[in-house]
C-alpha positions as CSV (number, residue, x, y, z in Angstrom):
1,M,0.0,0.0,0.0
2,A,2.9,2.3,0.6
3,E,4.0,2.3,-3.0
4,P,0.7,3.6,-4.5
5,A,0.7,6.4,-1.9
6,E,4.2,7.4,-3.0
7,K,3.2,7.4,-6.6
8,K,0.2,9.5,-5.8
9,Q,2.4,12.0,-4.0
10,R,4.8,12.3,-6.9
11,A,1.9,12.8,-9.3
12,M,0.4,15.6,-7.2
13,A,3.7,17.6,-6.9
14,P,3.8,18.9,-10.5
15,D,0.1,19.8,-10.2
16,A,0.8,21.9,-7.1
17,T,3.7,23.7,-8.8
18,L,1.5,24.3,-11.9
19,S,-1.2,25.8,-9.7
20,S,1.1,28.2,-8.0
21,Q,2.4,29.3,-11.4
22,F,-1.1,30.1,-12.6
23,E,-1.8,32.0,-9.4
24,K,1.4,34.0,-10.1
25,Y,0.3,34.7,-13.7
26,A,-3.2,35.7,-12.5
27,A,-1.8,38.2,-10.0
28,E,0.4,39.7,-12.7
29,L,-2.6,40.0,-15.1
30,D,-4.7,41.6,-12.4
31,A,-1.9,44.1,-11.6
32,T,-1.5,44.9,-15.3
33,N,-5.3,45.4,-15.8
34,E,-5.5,47.7,-12.7
35,K,-2.5,49.7,-14.1
36,R,-4.2,49.9,-17.5
37,E,-7.4,51.3,-15.8
38,R,-5.4,53.9,-14.0
39,L,-3.7,54.9,-17.2
40,V,-7.0,55.2,-19.0
41,K,-8.4,57.4,-16.2
42,A,-5.3,59.7,-16.3
43,S,-5.5,59.8,-20.1
44,R,-9.2,60.8,-19.9
45,D,-8.4,63.5,-17.4
46,A,-5.6,64.9,-19.6
47,T,-7.9,64.8,-22.7
48,I,-10.7,66.8,-20.9
49,S,-8.3,69.4,-19.5
50,S,-6.5,69.7,-22.9
51,K,-9.9,70.3,-24.6
52,K,-10.6,73.1,-22.2
53,V,-7.3,74.8,-23.2
54,I,-8.4,74.5,-26.9
55,F,-11.8,76.0,-26.1
56,L,-10.0,78.8,-24.2
57,I,-7.8,79.6,-27.3
58,H,-10.9,80.0,-29.5
59,R,-12.2,82.7,-27.2
60,I,-9.2,84.9,-27.9
61,N,-9.6,88.4,-29.4
62,E,-7.3,91.3,-29.7
63,A,-8.2,92.7,-26.2
64,S,-7.9,89.3,-24.3
65,K,-5.1,87.6,-26.3
66,Q,-2.3,88.1,-23.8
67,T,-4.3,87.2,-20.8
68,L,-5.9,84.1,-22.3
69,L,-2.5,82.9,-23.7
70,E,-1.0,83.2,-20.2
71,Q,-3.9,81.3,-18.8
72,A,-3.5,78.6,-21.4
73,E,0.2,78.1,-20.6
74,R,-0.7,77.8,-16.9
75,D,-3.3,75.2,-17.7
76,L,-0.8,73.2,-19.9
77,A,1.7,73.3,-17.0
78,Y,-1.0,72.0,-14.7
79,I,-1.9,69.1,-17.1
80,R,1.8,68.1,-17.2
81,S,2.3,68.2,-13.5
82,T,-1.0,66.5,-12.6
83,H,-2.3,64.2,-15.3
84,I,0.7,63.4,-17.5
85,S,2.9,62.9,-14.4
86,R,0.4,60.2,-13.3
87,I,0.9,58.5,-16.6
88,A,4.7,58.7,-16.2
89,R,4.7,57.2,-12.7
90,E,2.8,54.1,-13.9
91,L,5.1,53.2,-16.7
92,Q,8.4,51.2,-16.4
93,G,10.5,49.7,-19.2
94,I,8.5,48.0,-21.9
95,E,5.2,49.1,-20.3
96,Y,5.7,52.4,-22.1
97,W,4.9,50.6,-25.4
98,K,2.9,47.6,-24.0
99,L,0.3,49.9,-22.5
100,R,0.5,52.7,-25.0
101,R,-3.1,52.3,-26.2
102,A,-4.3,53.1,-22.7
103,Y,-2.8,56.5,-22.4
104,S,-2.1,57.6,-26.0
105,P,-5.3,59.6,-26.5
106,G,-4.5,61.9,-23.6
107,L,-1.0,62.6,-25.0
108,Q,-2.4,63.3,-28.5
109,E,-4.9,65.8,-27.1
110,F,-2.2,67.5,-25.1
111,V,0.1,67.7,-28.2
112,E,-2.9,69.3,-30.0
113,A,-3.4,71.9,-27.3
114,A,0.3,72.7,-26.8
115,T,0.9,73.2,-30.5
116,L,-2.2,75.4,-30.9
117,V,-1.1,77.6,-28.0
118,E,2.4,77.9,-29.5
119,Y,1.0,78.8,-32.9
120,C,-1.3,81.5,-31.4
121,K,1.6,82.8,-29.3
122,T,4.4,82.9,-31.8
123,G,2.9,81.9,-35.2
124,K,5.4,79.0,-35.3
125,F,5.3,75.2,-35.1
126,L,6.1,73.5,-31.8
127,T,8.6,70.8,-32.6
128,L,8.8,67.4,-30.7
129,E,12.2,68.3,-29.3
130,N,10.9,71.6,-27.8
131,L,7.8,69.9,-26.5
132,N,9.8,67.2,-24.8
133,K,12.0,69.8,-23.1
134,T,9.0,70.7,-21.0
135,F,9.2,67.2,-19.5
136,L,12.8,67.2,-18.5
137,E,12.1,67.0,-14.8
138,M,9.5,64.2,-15.2
139,K,10.5,60.6,-14.6
140,D,8.8,57.3,-15.0
141,A,8.6,54.5,-12.5
142,S,12.2,53.4,-13.3
143,A,13.5,57.0,-13.0
144,T,13.9,57.3,-16.8
145,P,13.0,60.7,-18.3
146,F,9.5,60.7,-19.7
147,I,9.0,61.8,-23.3
148,I,6.2,61.9,-25.9
149,N,7.0,59.4,-28.7
150,V,7.0,60.4,-32.3
151,E,3.8,58.6,-33.2
152,D,1.7,60.2,-30.5
153,Y,3.2,63.6,-31.5
154,L,2.3,63.2,-35.2
155,L,-1.2,62.0,-34.4
156,G,-1.7,65.0,-32.2
157,V,-0.4,67.4,-34.8
158,G,-2.8,65.8,-37.3
159,D,-5.7,67.0,-35.1
160,L,-4.2,70.5,-34.9
161,T,-5.4,71.3,-38.5
162,G,-9.0,71.1,-37.4
163,E,-8.5,73.8,-34.8
164,L,-6.5,75.9,-37.3
165,M,-9.4,75.6,-39.7
166,R,-11.7,77.1,-37.1
167,L,-9.3,79.9,-36.5
168,A,-9.1,80.6,-40.2
169,I,-12.9,80.7,-40.6
170,S,-13.3,82.8,-37.5
171,G,-10.7,85.2,-38.9
172,V,-12.8,85.6,-42.1
173,A,-16.0,86.1,-40.1
174,N,-14.3,88.8,-38.0
175,G,-12.9,90.6,-41.1
176,Q,-9.3,89.5,-40.4
177,R,-8.3,88.2,-43.9
178,G,-4.6,88.3,-43.1
179,V,-5.1,85.7,-40.3
180,S,-6.9,83.3,-42.6
181,Q,-4.3,83.6,-45.3
182,F,-1.5,83.0,-42.8
183,V,-3.3,79.9,-41.4
184,C,-3.9,78.7,-44.9
185,S,-0.2,78.9,-45.8
186,F,0.8,77.3,-42.5
187,V,-1.6,74.3,-43.0
188,Q,-0.5,73.9,-46.6
189,A,3.2,73.6,-45.5
190,L,2.1,71.2,-42.7
191,Y,0.2,68.9,-45.1
192,E,3.1,69.0,-47.6
193,G,5.5,67.9,-44.8
194,F,3.2,65.1,-43.7
195,S,2.8,63.9,-47.3
196,L,6.5,63.8,-47.9
197,L,7.1,62.1,-44.5
198,F,4.5,59.3,-45.2
199,Y,5.1,58.9,-49.0
200,N,4.8,55.2,-49.8
201,V,4.9,54.4,-46.0
202,D,2.0,52.7,-44.3
203,Y,2.0,54.2,-40.8
204,G,-1.2,52.4,-39.8
205,K,-4.9,53.2,-40.0
206,D,-4.7,55.9,-37.3
207,M,-2.2,58.0,-39.3
208,N,-4.0,57.3,-42.6
209,K,-7.2,58.6,-41.1
210,K,-5.4,61.7,-39.8
211,M,-4.0,62.4,-43.3
212,E,-7.5,62.2,-44.8
213,T,-8.8,64.6,-42.2
214,M,-5.9,67.0,-42.7
215,L,-6.6,67.2,-46.4
216,Q,-10.3,67.8,-45.8
217,N,-9.4,70.6,-43.3
218,L,-7.0,72.1,-45.8
219,V,-9.6,72.1,-48.6
220,K,-12.1,73.9,-46.3
221,I,-9.5,76.6,-45.5
222,E,-8.5,77.1,-49.1
223,T,-12.2,77.2,-50.2
224,T,-12.9,79.9,-47.6
225,C,-9.9,82.0,-48.5
226,Y,-10.7,81.6,-52.2
227,S,-14.3,82.7,-51.7
228,V,-13.3,85.7,-49.7
229,H,-10.7,86.7,-52.3
230,V,-13.1,86.3,-55.2
231,R,-16.3,87.6,-53.6
232,G,-15.0,89.7,-50.8
233,S,-15.6,93.0,-52.7
234,E,-19.2,92.1,-53.3
235,Y,-20.3,90.7,-49.9
236,P,-19.4,91.1,-46.3
237,E,-17.1,88.4,-44.9
238,S,-19.8,87.2,-42.5
239,M,-22.2,86.6,-45.3
240,I,-19.7,84.6,-47.3
241,V,-19.0,82.4,-44.2
242,D,-22.8,81.9,-43.8
243,S,-23.1,80.9,-47.4
244,L,-20.3,78.3,-47.0
245,E,-21.9,76.9,-43.9
246,Q,-25.2,76.5,-45.7
247,Q,-23.4,74.5,-48.4
248,D,-21.7,72.4,-45.7
249,I,-18.3,73.4,-47.0
250,V,-17.2,74.7,-43.6
251,P,-18.5,73.9,-40.0
252,G,-20.6,76.4,-38.2
253,I,-18.2,78.5,-36.2
254,H,-20.8,79.7,-33.7
255,T,-21.9,76.2,-32.7
256,S,-18.7,74.2,-32.8
257,F,-18.0,74.6,-29.1
């Protein structure tokens, strides 16, 4: 009778080891899922706060420009120190790429807001290098400097053209043709650069969709500037914008936000 008991004990030993291994894997999966949920929450908070900065920019006029730009920069600093820092503290090593889908939307929205503020402040394009300089003091969980990767940066810049389109149309409606022409030239150069960058390169469906949207926004800006140039001497700018809105060529600037 002793021999069967010994055989049974030997047979159960591997099962116990296998069970402990599965318990270890389950704990790791639970920890990863919890971390992913925290990243999604931080990304959502960064998105909401970044959208508020964008809405703030669209309220700028000549009298309030300096005050609102200063407020926008303070808001961006708050987003970095509060929401994006939460993202950085969760990431370590390969988790930066493994969990990227969880936090990427928040970084893209922040890039959009930051580049829009820089454009309204200086009329220039905020490069990835200069953007990442604002994160020099931020570290991830392994004390590695936190940066925004190229893909999230480009996807965020792709969304910038939609906000520039609104600025151009608002400029026409307010009688500021020079603003619209400058925006048009800026977006043309931006789209040209993206086209050269992604020529014969498949950067995934996200970037392909952004490129389509960029082209649509550029066409709307060019159509608006062309209409003002051709018909500006005949009709007020506000009437031209109303006509374009009725034709669904440009979005309604009074109801977009």
